[in-house]
C-alpha positions in Angstrom: 398.6 -7.4 163.2 401.2 -4.6 162.9 399.3 -2.7 165.6 398.5 -5.7 167.8 394.9 -6.3 166.6 393.8 -9.5 164.9 393.6 -9.3 161.1 390.2 -7.9 160.0 389.4 -6.2 163.3 388.5 -2.5 162.9 390.3 -0.1 165.2 388.2 2.0 167.6 388.2 5.6 166.7 389.9 8.2 168.7 386.5 9.4 170.1 385.2 5.9 171.0 383.2 6.2 174.2 382.2 9.8 173.5 378.4 10.3 172.9 377.1 13.2 170.9 373.6 14.5 170.7 373.2 16.1 167.3 370.2 18.5 167.3 371.4 20.3 164.1 369.9 20.5 160.6 371.0 21.2 157.1 374.8 21.4 156.8 377.1 23.3 159.2 376.0 21.4 162.3 375.5 18.0 160.7 378.9 18.3 159.1 380.5 18.9 162.4 378.7 16.0 164.0 379.6 13.8 161.1 383.3 14.6 161.6 383.0 13.5 165.3 381.2 10.3 164.2 384.0 9.6 161.7 386.4 9.9 164.6 384.5 7.2 166.5 382.0 9.1 168.6 378.5 7.6 169.0 376.3 10.3 167.4 372.5 10.4 168.0 370.8 12.7 165.6 367.5 14.2 166.7 365.0 14.9 163.8 361.5 16.3 163.6 358.9 13.5 163.7 357.0 14.8 160.7 359.6 16.0 158.2 363.0 15.0 159.6 366.0 17.0 158.7 365.1 19.5 155.9 367.8 18.2 153.6 366.1 14.7 153.4 364.0 16.3 150.7 366.6 18.5 149.1 366.8 16.8 145.7 367.2 15.5 143.1 369.2 13.5 143.2 367.7 10.9 145.6 368.8 7.5 146.8 366.1 4.9 146.8 366.0 3.2 150.2 365.3 -0.5 150.9 362.0 0.3 152.6 360.7 2.0 149.5 361.4 5.5 150.6 364.0 7.8 149.3 366.5 10.3 150.7 368.3 13.2 149.1 372.1 12.9 148.4 372.4 16.3 150.2 371.3 14.6 153.4 373.7 11.7 152.9 376.6 14.0 152.4 376.5 15.2 156.1 374.9 12.4 158.1 376.9 9.2 157.9 378.0 7.4 161.1 374.9 8.5 163.0 371.8 7.0 164.6 368.6 9.0 164.1 365.6 9.4 166.5 362.4 11.4 166.0 361.6 13.8 168.8 359.4 16.9 169.0 361.0 18.9 171.9 358.2 21.4 171.7 356.0 18.8 173.5 356.5 18.1 177.2 357.3 14.5 176.6 359.8 15.3 173.8 361.5 17.9 176.0 361.8 15.3 178.8 363.4 12.8 176.4 366.0 15.4 175.2 366.9 16.1 178.8 367.4 12.5 179.6 369.6 12.1 176.5 371.6 15.2 177.4 372.3 13.8 180.8 374.0 10.8 179.1 375.9 12.7 176.4 379.3 14.3 176.3 378.5 16.8 173.5 375.3 18.5 172.3 375.3 20.4 169.0 372.4 22.7 168.0 371.9 25.3 165.3 368.5 26.9 166.2 367.9 30.6 166.3 369.3 32.2 169.4 367.1 31.5 172.5 365.0 28.8 170.8 366.2 25.9 173.0 366.2 28.1 176.1 362.5 28.9 175.6 361.8 25.1 175.8 363.9 24.7 178.9 366.8 23.2 177.0 369.3 26.1 177.1 372.9 25.6 178.3 372.2 26.6 181.9 369.4 24.1 182.2 371.4 21.3 180.6 374.6 22.1 182.5 372.7 21.9 185.8 371.8 18.3 185.0 375.1 17.4 183.3 378.0 19.7 184.3 380.4 17.8 182.0 378.3 18.6 178.9 380.0 20.5 176.0 377.2 22.4 174.2 378.0 23.7 170.7 375.7 26.4 169.3 375.9 27.4 165.6 374.1 30.5 164.3 374.6 33.0 161.6 376.0 35.8 163.7 376.6 34.4 167.2 374.9 34.4 170.6 375.6 38.0 171.3 375.8 41.3 169.4 373.3 43.4 167.4 372.8 40.7 164.7 372.3 37.8 167.0 368.5 37.5 166.1 369.1 37.5 162.4 369.1 34.2 160.4 372.2 33.4 158.5 372.6 31.4 155.3 375.6 30.3 153.4 375.0 32.5 150.3 374.4 35.6 152.5 377.5 34.9 154.6 379.7 34.5 151.5 378.6 37.9 150.4 378.8 39.7 153.8 382.1 38.2 154.7 383.8 39.5 151.6 384.5 36.0 150.2 382.5 36.6 147.1 384.4 39.8 146.4 387.6 37.9 146.0 386.2 35.0 144.0 385.6 35.0 140.3 387.1 36.4 137.1 388.3 40.0 136.7 385.7 42.3 135.0 382.9 40.0 136.0 380.5 40.1 139.1 381.6 38.5 142.3 381.0 34.8 142.4 379.8 32.3 145.0 382.1 29.4 145.8 380.8 26.1 144.3 379.9 24.5 147.6 378.3 25.9 150.8 381.8 26.8 152.1 380.6 29.1 154.9 378.7 26.1 156.4 381.5 23.7 155.9 384.1 26.0 157.4 381.9 26.6 160.4 381.4 22.9 160.8 385.2 22.4 160.8 385.6 25.1 163.5 382.8 23.5 165.5 384.5 20.1 165.4 387.9 21.6 166.3 386.3 23.6 169.2 384.6 20.5 170.4 387.8 18.5 170.6 389.5 21.4 172.4 386.6 21.5 174.9 386.7 17.8 175.5 390.5 18.0 176.2 390.0 20.9 178.6 387.3 18.9 180.4 389.9 16.3 181.2 391.6 18.9 183.3 388.7 20.9 184.8 386.0 18.2 184.9 383.5 20.6 183.5 382.0 21.2 180.1 381.4 24.6 178.4 379.2 26.4 175.9 380.8 27.1 172.5 379.5 29.9 170.3 380.1 29.4 166.6 378.9 31.8 163.9 378.9 31.4 160.1 380.0 35.0 159.7 383.0 34.9 162.0 384.2 31.5 160.8 384.2 32.7 157.2 385.8 36.1 157.9 388.4 34.2 159.9 389.4 32.1 156.9 390.0 35.0 154.5 393.6 34.6 155.7 396.2 36.5 153.7 393.5 38.4 151.8 392.2 39.9 155.0 395.7 40.6 156.4 396.8 42.2 153.1 393.9 44.6 153.5 394.7 45.4 157.2 398.3 46.0 156.4 398.1 48.0 153.1 394.5 49.4 152.9 393.4 48.6 149.3 390.6 46.1 149.1 391.5 42.7 147.6 389.7 42.0 144.3 388.7 38.9 142.5 391.6 37.9 140.2 390.3 34.6 138.8 392.6 31.6 138.2 395.3 33.5 136.2 396.4 36.3 138.5 397.5 35.8 142.1 398.7 39.1 143.4 401.2 37.8 145.9 402.7 34.8 144.0 404.1 34.2 140.6 404.2 32.4 138.4 400.7 31.1 139.1 398.4 31.1 136.1 396.8 28.9 133.4 398.9 27.9 130.4 397.6 26.2 127.2 399.4 22.8 126.8 400.7 21.8 123.4 398.0 19.1 123.1 395.2 21.6 123.3 392.6 22.4 126.1 393.9 24.0 129.2 396.0 23.2 132.2 396.8 24.9 135.4 400.4 25.4 136.4 401.4 26.6 139.9 404.9 27.0 141.1 407.3 29.2 143.1 409.9 31.2 141.3 412.6 28.7 142.1 410.7 25.8 140.5 409.5 27.7 137.5 411.8 25.9 135.0 410.4 22.6 136.0 406.9 24.1 135.8 407.7 25.2 132.3 408.9 21.8 131.2 405.8 20.0 132.6 403.6 22.6 130.8 405.3 22.1 127.5 406.7 25.6 127.4 409.9 25.8 125.4 413.0 26.1 127.6 414.1 29.2 125.7 410.8 31.0 126.6 410.9 31.8 130.3 407.8 32.2 132.4 407.4 35.9 132.9 405.8 37.7 135.8 402.2 38.7 135.1 401.3 42.4 134.6 399.9 44.2 137.6 396.2 43.7 138.4 394.3 46.9 137.6 393.6 48.9 140.7 395.2 46.1 142.6 398.1 45.7 145.0 400.8 48.3 145.4 404.5 47.4 145.2 405.5 45.7 148.4 408.8 46.9 149.8 410.9 45.0 152.3 413.1 46.5 155.1 416.1 46.2 152.8 414.4 48.4 150.1 413.9 45.5 147.7 410.5 45.4 146.0 408.5 42.8 144.1 405.3 42.9 142.0 403.4 40.3 139.9 
C-alpha cells in the first residue's frame, strides 16, 4: 500500500477514461493504439466483418484460440488491450455505427488511403461537426498533402526511400533492411506521442484536431545525426556495419579469449575498462579504426583541433 491502494489492486493507467476508436490495420496504426491501451485508454478496434485485420492471417506462426480458431502472432504483437468489433462502414448502417462511436470517443486513429473515409462521410470535418473534441489521427505513406499523397506506402519501400537502408548493413555489401518493420513502428510511436500532445492541448482549448502522420516523414525524421552530418558536411553517409562508427571510437566488435564474438562499445575515456571486459591485454591499447573508404572527412573544431576514426 505504498501508493495508498489496497494490496493486489491494479492502478488505473494514465489514460483511464480516454476512449479510442482504432480503425487502423496491419502495424503502424495498431501499434500506436496499443500504446494508448497500455497507458490505460479504452481501445475499440474496428475490423472488417469478413476478414478482420489483415494480419490475423499473417503466419505462421499462429496461436490456437479456445474457440477452435487461430490467430497469427503478428496480429497479437500489436493488438493487446483492445476490444474488437466488426463493422463494414461502406454500408449505410455501418457508417451510422462508426458515427455514433466517434461521438463517444476522444481519439480516432485511421490509416486508409487519403480521402477514403471522407468518401464515406467519415472524414475529419464530418466527425468534428458531431464531436468537436475528437482528436483524429491519420497515418499514410506520404501524408495528406503533397504530390505523393495518393501513393501507398509500405515499410520496405519507406526504408529504402528514406535513406535508412543506405546506412544499414556491412561495407562492400548491398544496403540492408532493418530486421523489423521499423518505419511502421517509428510512425506508431510518433502517432502516440502526437495523440498525447493533442489531448493535452484539448484541455486548454476544449477542441480536438486532425493529426497527419506519414511513414516517410517519421522515418526521415529519425535519421538523426546521420541526416545532420549530411546537411552539415555534404558527403552521403554510408553503411558501416557493426565495426565502424564514423563519429565515435572505439566502437567495434572484438573476439573474446573464449572464442565467438562480442560487441564492445565505449567512449575514449572508458576504453581501458572496455579493454579489460573484452579480455584485451592491458599493454595492447584499443586503437582508433582506419577511416571508412569514401567516408567522413576530418572534422575540425573552432580551436583547430581535429579528430577522425
